[in-house]
N, C-alpha and C positions, 0 to 999 in steps of 0.2 A: 484170533488176535491179528494175524496179518490183514484180514478183512478189515478190522477196526482201525488199524493203523494208516491203511490206504483209504479210507474212508474221508473225502474232502467236502462233504456236505458241510455247509456254515461255514466255509474258510472266507467266503468273500464277506460275509457279515463280520467276521473278526478283523480282517484287513480294515474295512470300513470304520470300525470302532477306533482303529488307531490313527486313521487319515483323516477322518472327518473334523477333528478339533483344529487342525493346523488349517484343513481347507477353509472352515469357518472364520478362524482368527485372520486368514489373509485376506478374504472376500471383506471381512468388515473393516479391515484396515485400508483396502482400496476405496470402499465405499466412503469411509472418513476423509479421505484423499480428495476423492471426487466432489464430495459437498463443500469441501473448504474451496476449492476452485469455482465451484457454482457460487458460493457465497462472495468471494472476492469480485466475480464479475458483476453480480448484482450489486455490489458497493461501488464499485468504480462507476457503474451507469448512474446510480444515484448520486454520487458526488459530483458528477460531470452537469448533471442537470440542475443539481442545487447551485454549483458555482456559476453556471451560466445566469440563474437568477439573481446571483450575488452581484452581477456587474452593473447592474441599473443603480440608478440616483439613489442615495441614501441607505445602500445596502450595508454600510457599516454599523447602521443603527438596527439592522434585521439580522444580525448573524444567528440569534437565538431562534429565531423562525426558520432560517435556512436550514440550520442543524437539525432542527426538528423535522424537516421534510425528509432528510435522510434517514433519521430515527424512525419515522413512519415506516417507510420502506423496508427497512432491515428488521423492525419489531416483528413483521409477519413471517421471517424467516428464522431468527435466531431467538425471539421471544422477547419479553420486557427487558429493556436494558436502562442503566442509570448513568450519569454523568461521572467519570473518574479519570483523571490523569495521572495516577500513581504510577510511579517508575515500573512497579510489577503488577499490573492490573489484575483484578479479581474477575471471575465471570460475570457475564450479564451488564458489561461496562462499555462505556463509549467515550472517545477523548477527541476533539475537534480544535485544529490548530490552523492558524493563516500567517503566512509572512509575506510581506509585500516587498517589491522593489520599484525602482524608477523605471526599469527598462527590461525587456526580454534577455538582453545580453548578461544582466546581472544576475539573474534567476537561473543561469545555467553555466556549464563550463566555459570557460574564456575562450573565444573564437581565437583560431590559429591558421596559418598557411600550411595546408597539407600538401608539402611539394611533391611528395612521394606517392601520395594517393593512398596510404596504408591505414587511414582513420586514426592514427596515434600521433601525438604531439611528440616530435623529436626534439634535443636540445638545441638544434641548429635552425629551427623553424620559428619565424616570427610570431608573435602572438599580441593580442590588444590586453593591455593591463587594465581592466575593467576596475577593480579596486584598489588600484594604486600602491599595490604593496610589492612591486616589483618583482613577481614570481608568478608563474602561469598556474592557475588553479582549476584542477579537474571538476570541482563540484561548485555549487553556488555559493555567493557569499552568505554571511549571516542575515542580511535582510532586515527589516523592521517588523516587529510583532503588530498583528492586527490586519484587517482588510485592507488598509490603505486609503488613498483617495483617488480623485480623478486621474485617469490614465496610468495609474500604477499597475503593476504586473502582481498579481496574487497566488501565491502557492495555497490552496486550500486541501488539507489533510484530515481526514478521518479516521480513527483506529478504534475497532471493534473487537472486543474480547467475549468469547462465550463458551459454554462448557460443550466438550466433543459429544456428539450424539451417539457414539458407538463405546462401550465399556472395554475398549481393548487398550486404551492408551498406557496403561501401566506395564501390559504385557510387551509392548514394542518399546519401553523406555521413553514414552512420549509424556509431556505435561497433560493434565486432565482439561487444561482450558486451550483454545486455540485463538489466536490474534491475527486479525486480517486488517489491512491498511489500504485505503483507496486515497489517490491523490491525482489533482488536475491543476492546471497553469493557465490562467486567463487573465485579460486585460481589462481593468475597469474603465468603464465608459467616460470620455471625456467631457462630463456634465458642469466642468469649471476649469479654471486655470490649475495645472498640476503644479503641487507645492514644492516638490523637490526640483532641483536644479540640474538639468543634464549637462555632463561635463565629457567633452571628447577625449577617449582613453588613448594612454601613450602606446605607441607600437613597440615592442622590445624584440630584439632578434639576437639575444644570447641568452 
């Protein structure tokens, strides 16, 4: 009996039986996150390439073709996808949006004098009131929908939703779909007179 109790043959197999499921789940979860990072990097590259092409004359009439270039690249990675801009996107869908501004300053945080060089706008630091609302805005203004015209600055964003490739999402409490977003900012070529009128912003110091 003592010999049987002290026999540890097969203990490693039993321990592995308990540990293996956890290890496999963790590995699949890490692979899922790695794939997400990889897919996002490919999307960002595709969006930037398509956005550069969209700055040529007449690009406002070619938005569908430009979107398709991004979809062709991503299709090889996430499979066939169809257009949908639903609030809660389904798997295998994409949504492209374009917002244009008359200048780079309007497309980002309002510039300010960083007197203490901390990168944070303090209430005592002067700023340029780009949108004329008499307050400092940390994000871009609403802009106008669409590609815009000559010399306009366009924010081109592509959102793609795909089904997760590993069946462990529910075990981690994750949704079964993953949404990745790629965005870039470029200036349209000055192929004609800009339609918008640039107005010098007011400097506010309070």
